[in-house]
C-alpha positions as CSV (number, residue, x, y, z in Angstrom):
1,M,-5.6,11.1,6.9
2,G,-8.5,8.8,7.7
3,R,-8.9,7.3,4.2
4,R,-8.7,3.7,5.1
5,V,-11.6,1.4,4.2
6,S,-13.9,-0.5,6.5
7,L,-13.1,-4.2,7.3
8,T,-15.3,-6.7,5.3
9,E,-15.7,-10.5,5.3
10,E,-13.7,-10.6,2.1
11,M,-10.8,-8.8,3.6
12,M,-10.7,-11.3,6.4
13,Q,-9.3,-13.8,3.8
14,H,-6.0,-11.8,3.7
15,D,-3.2,-12.6,6.1
16,V,-2.0,-9.0,6.7
17,D,-3.5,-5.5,6.5
18,V,-1.0,-3.0,5.2
19,S,-1.5,0.8,5.4
20,W,0.9,3.7,5.2
21,W,0.9,7.5,5.2
22,V,3.2,10.4,4.5
23,T,3.0,14.1,5.2
24,T,1.3,16.4,2.8
25,D,4.6,17.8,1.7
26,A,6.0,14.3,1.1
27,H,2.9,13.4,-0.8
28,E,3.3,16.4,-3.1
29,R,6.9,15.4,-3.7
30,G,5.9,11.8,-4.8
31,Y,6.9,9.9,-1.7
32,Y,3.5,8.3,-1.2
33,T,4.0,6.3,-4.4
34,K,7.7,5.6,-3.6
35,L,6.8,4.3,-0.1
36,Y,4.0,2.1,-1.6
37,D,6.5,0.7,-4.1
38,A,9.0,0.0,-1.3
39,L,6.4,-1.6,1.0
40,V,5.1,-3.9,-1.7
41,R,8.6,-5.1,-2.4
42,W,9.6,-5.4,1.3
43,I,6.4,-7.3,2.3
44,S,6.9,-9.9,-0.5
45,A,10.6,-10.3,0.2
46,A,10.9,-10.2,3.9
47,F,7.7,-11.7,5.3
48,P,5.8,-15.0,4.8
49,F,2.5,-13.4,3.9
50,T,0.7,-14.9,0.9
51,S,-2.2,-12.5,0.6
52,P,-1.5,-9.0,1.8
53,Y,-4.3,-6.4,1.7
54,L,-3.4,-2.8,1.0
55,S,-6.1,-1.0,2.9
56,N,-5.4,2.6,1.9
57,T,-8.2,3.9,-0.4
58,E,-5.6,5.6,-2.6
59,I,-3.4,2.9,-4.2
60,P,-0.8,4.3,-6.6
61,D,-0.8,3.1,-10.2
62,L,2.8,2.1,-10.7
63,E,2.2,1.7,-14.5
64,D,1.7,5.5,-14.7
65,S,5.0,6.1,-12.9
66,G,6.9,4.0,-15.4
67,R,7.3,1.0,-13.1
68,E,5.1,-2.0,-12.2
69,A,4.9,-3.7,-8.9
């Protein structure tokens, strides 16, 4: 909780700020990464945003999970 980053001038160039969270138990079971993967896909498929900013400080590395965004 509370691990978002502060807003900067560079971030103002993005057209949407995306953040997410899961419970501790869900995080331990890998759902943080699964939710990230689903959000990235959903945002690009369902919305007209061209420059989303993922503002969580912990961004999963999908290459390590065997899948790339």
